[in-house]
C-alpha positions as CSV (number, residue, x, y, z in Angstrom):
1,M,-27.5,-15.0,-2.9
2,E,-24.3,-13.7,-5.3
3,K,-21.1,-13.5,-2.8
4,K,-19.0,-10.4,-4.1
5,L,-14.9,-9.8,-3.4
6,Y,-14.2,-6.2,-1.9
7,R,-11.5,-4.6,0.1
8,A,-12.8,-4.1,3.9
9,T,-13.8,-1.3,5.5
10,Q,-13.7,-2.6,8.6
11,D,-11.3,-5.1,9.4
12,R,-7.7,-3.5,7.1
13,R,-4.8,-3.0,8.1
14,I,-3.1,-1.3,4.9
15,L,-5.6,-1.8,1.9
16,G,-8.1,-4.1,3.1
17,V,-7.0,-6.8,0.5
18,C,-6.3,-9.4,2.7
19,G,-9.5,-7.9,5.5
20,G,-11.8,-8.6,1.8
21,I,-10.7,-12.6,0.8
22,A,-10.7,-13.6,4.7
23,Q,-14.1,-11.6,3.6
24,Y,-14.8,-13.1,1.0
25,L,-13.9,-16.3,2.0
26,N,-15.3,-16.7,5.5
27,V,-11.9,-17.2,7.2
28,D,-10.0,-14.9,9.6
29,P,-7.9,-12.1,8.3
30,T,-4.3,-13.6,10.3
31,V,-4.8,-16.7,8.5
32,V,-5.1,-15.1,4.8
33,R,-2.3,-11.8,6.5
34,M,0.3,-15.0,6.9
35,I,-0.1,-16.3,3.4
36,A,-0.1,-12.6,1.8
37,V,3.6,-12.4,4.2
38,A,4.7,-15.7,3.4
39,L,4.1,-14.7,-0.7
40,A,5.5,-11.4,-0.2
41,L,8.9,-13.0,0.5
42,S,8.9,-15.9,-1.8
43,G,8.8,-12.2,-3.9
44,S,5.7,-12.0,-6.5
45,G,3.3,-11.8,-3.5
46,V,4.2,-7.6,-3.1
47,V,3.2,-6.8,-7.1
48,F,0.4,-9.3,-6.7
49,Y,-1.0,-7.8,-3.4
50,L,-0.8,-3.8,-5.1
51,I,-2.7,-5.0,-8.7
52,A,-5.2,-6.8,-6.7
53,A,-5.9,-3.3,-4.5
54,L,-6.0,-1.1,-7.4
55,I,-8.5,-4.3,-9.1
56,M,-11.2,-4.8,-6.0
57,P,-13.5,-2.3,-5.4
58,E,-13.6,-0.7,-1.5
59,S,-16.7,-2.2,0.4
60,A,-19.9,0.4,0.6
61,E,-20.3,-1.2,4.3
62,F,-19.8,0.7,7.5
């Protein structure tokens, strides 16, 4: 079965990007969120998060 990257619908805080990445990588979403915060504080993380939110489709799982 082919894995696809989607924004999370169940485990989301803002737009579901970190939850979707965590589901894809099969890791805890908190770890992905901590990495996202570290990238945001470095300057470019916010831009990458917004681009990912626009590009990634929303999951159809409920």
